[in-house]
N, C-alpha and C positions, 0 to 999 in steps of 0.2 A: 314879527310880521308872518302872515301864513299866504302863502301861494300855491295856488290848487289847479291843477291840472287835469285836465277833463279829453286829453290827448291821448294817445298812446305812444308812447316815447320809447325808442331804443335804452337798454338797462348802461351803455355807453353815455347817451346824450345823459338821462338820470344823475349818474355819476359826476361827467363832467358838471351840469348842475350844481348840484351839492356841494363839489371840489368849489367851484367859484362863489359861490354865494354860501359859505359855512353859516353863516349867522342870522340865514332866514330858513323857515322852516317850510318845508317844499314838500308837497302831498302830491303824488301821482296816483294818475287810476287811467285805466281804458276808455273810460266813458261816462258823461254824466251822469249815469244809473246808479254807478257806483262811485260817484264822485259827490252827488247832490246832499248826502247827509251830513258834508264839512264845508258847506257853503256859507253856512252863517256865520265861520272862524273865518273865512277868505278876504284878504283886503285886494288881491289879486288875482282874476281867475285867465287862464289860458285856457281855448277852446276854441272848436272851429265853428260855434256862430249857431248852427240850425240846433244844438241840443237845450240852448235855452229857453224859457218864459217867463212872463211877467208873474207867475208866482215864485218859482226861484229866485228872480230879483226883489222882490217882496220881503225872502226871506233871508236875503244875504245883507245883513244890518251894517257889517261893518267894511262891504266892496266897496273899493274908488276907483281900480280900474281893470278894464275888459281886454285883454291882447285875445285878437280872432288872428288865427294862424289860415286863413282867405283873405282873398281880397273884397269881396260880398258881404255884404252886412243887410241882405233884404230880410233874410230872416229872422233878423232880429228882435227881442221885444223892446222896438226902440222908445216907446210912449213911457216905459216902464223906468228905463235907464235914463232918460233924459230927468222924468221926475226925481232922481236920486242924483240925478247931476254928475253921472257915474263918465269919469274917461274912456275914451274906446280909439285902441290904436288897430290897426288891421296888419295886414302883409300884403299890403299894395305894391306891385312891382317886381314881385317873386316870377309871376307866372308870365312873364314877357318872354323872354328864351322858347320855351316849350308851345306857348300859344302861336306865338311866329314860326314857329318849325313846321303845326300844325297846320295854321292857314297856307303857305307854302305849298305843304305836301298833298293835303288835298285838293289844292287847284290844279297839282301836277297829275292828280289821280284822275280827275275828270278830263284833262288834256291829253293826258297818256294813254284815256281808254285801259285803266286798269283793273277796273270790275270785270269786266270783259278778257280782259286778257288771263284773269284767274279761271275764269269761268269758262275759259277754251283749255287751259292747263287742266284743268277739271278734268273734261272731257278727253284728254288727249286727242285736241284739235288742230295741225297746221295748217291755219291759212290766214291770208293776210287782207284778202277781199272786203271783209265786214270791219276792217279797222280804218278810224279814220282819227289820225292823231293830228294834235295841232300843238304849238309853241303858245307856251305862255310869256315868252318874250318882247318886249315891247307894246304890250297891251296899258291900258289906261285903268289901278287901281285907285276905286274911293274907297274908302275906312271911317267908318263913323264912328268916334271916339280917337282922340288923339294924345292919348297918356300914354304912360310908359311901353302900353301893350299896343297901341297903335304906331307909336314912331317906331318899335320892334320890327313890324309888320312892314311897312314904309322903307325903312331902312335894308331888310333882305329883300324888296322887290326891287330896289336898285339896283340889286345882282342881277336883275334880268331887265334890265333899260328899261322899267315901266316907268309911265306920269304918273305920280300919286298925288292923290287930290284929300284932304281931311277935313270931316265933318263933326262940329263940335258946337255947344251950346255958344262959346264966345265968338268962335271964329279967328281965336288968335294964331300968327304964325307961329310953327311949330317944325322943329327940324326932321329933316327927310322928309317933310312933304313939299312939294310945288307949289300948290296951293292950297289955301285953309278957308273953310266957308261957315258961316251959322246953320242949324240946321233948318232954320227958315228960307235958307238958298240952296240947298239939297236940291231943289227940283231942278236948279241951272245947271247941274253938273249928271245927274242921274243918265240923260241920252248918250253919255260920254263914255259909262262905264260898262267896261269889261268885266268885271269883279267888283261887286261890293260886299265887303266884309265888314261885320258889326262886330264891338267890342263893347258896347254900352252897357254900362251897369242898369238894373234895375231901378228906376226913379220915378218919381208920380209924373215928371214931363217924359219920360221914355216911353212909359208903356203905353202901347197901342201906336208908337211915332211912326213906324213903316204901314204901309199899307197898301191893297194890291193896286192903286192908282201910280202908287210910287213904281211898282213893277211897270204896269203899262208904259210909264217914259224911257223903261231902261230897253236897250237893244235886246232882241229876239234871242242871240246867240249869248248875251247875259249870263254869269253863275253870282249866286247869292250865295254866301257863307256867314252864318250865326253863330257864333261862338261867346256874346255874351251874356246876352238873358232871353230865356224863353218867349217873356210876354213885350218884347220888342212888338211883336207881329203876329196875329193869330194864325192859327195851322188852318185855316178857311183859308184865309187871303193867299198863304202859301199852295196851296192844294189847286189853287183856283189859277195862279200865275203860270205853273207848271202845267197842267193840262188844259186851260187855253193859248200853253204855248207864246205865253209874253215874257218869256226868259227860258232858256236851256236845262241851267238845272239849278238844285239847290242842296247845301249841304249843313246840315243842323247836327250842332254838338250840345243845343240847348232846347229845351223845350216847356210850353205852357204846364204841361203836367210830366212828371219825371218821376220814376222810369215810365217810360212811352209804351202807354197799353198795347197788349200783342193785337189787338182787333182794329188798333187807329191805322186810318186809310194809307198815311203817309209813308209806311212798312211796304204796302205794293206798289209806290210808286217808281218806277225804274230810273224817272231822271233825279230821284234825291237819296241825299247822300246820308245814312243815320251815324252816330257814333254815341256814347254814351257819355256823355259830359266830361270827356277825357284831354279836351286839348290843353290844360294843365298841365296835367300829369307829370311829374319827372320824379328821377331818384334824387335829385337836388333839393328837391319841395320843402321838406322838412327842415333840413341844414340850413337854409336859405331864410326861412321863416323864424329858426330859434336865433339866429343873427341880430333878426329885426328886432326881436326880444328883447336879446340881452343890450344891445346900445338902448332901448329904452327903460331896461330897467336899471341901469345904471345911473340914467338921468332922474329918474325916480326915487334913485336912494338920497340922490346928490340934491332933491329938490330942486332941481332944475326942469324948467316947462320946454327945452329944446326936445319932444319929443318925435319922433320919426313916424309919419303916416297917420295922424292925425286925423279923426272923423266928423265931419260936420254932419249931425243927427238931420240939423234942417234939410240940408242938403242930398242927405240917401248917401253920403259919400264922404 
């Protein structure tokens, strides 16, 4: 059996995998450009997902399982994969710690005026008159997406004595949330939101889910943070909400178009913080993702159906 990797792994990881699975053919490559010539032989493909095309799937005559070393699958050629009935698993859950830390750090950045403080340091300016520092403790946070990432954001928020409301398709009660609501009920709780944090994936149901009218429902002092997917809300609605002072600040780690073009008006807005899709970055990323892969590989070799993080293509996650 051939296992093809189109992700760059360290020599240490490669050697460990070879030792753990001596009976399998493991082909390691830095990217799909190098790996694609072997796609026809592969029974298992380990990838980040964005490097796959419908044409490559068509060529993959023996492919039975794709392990995506990320959580998002929106860039996969899903129709081609579904047509060939290929199993997909992903690394859902490994992002929860870095992304929750990102969310709290970014909200603190806004409330503690850290952008201004860094500018003052650069200018060697010593003054307190222009600094309006606030506390995030005791605020109300609405989190759109109540999976592992949303739960970890809520858990850390509890360290700051926050009230936590969760929003999901089902509205099912979930750990670390005081209350949970369906997406159809979101309008009810937005007027209470000091912070709105989205960790929603990109699906047909979430694209364009958030609109300018939602921002109008929120308090003028509210902060919106999006680290899910950029197609949740249009740039136009975000800009209008900030410029019309419907909300106080926006933090964006994801965008409709990535990289964000240098001439995009979002860059010029003082009350929008931009980061380059790094909320899930961690020095533990690969080790956590490979741990899921190895557990699933053991199940695959044992002809078990007990896989972690199987993806339902019809739902998109």
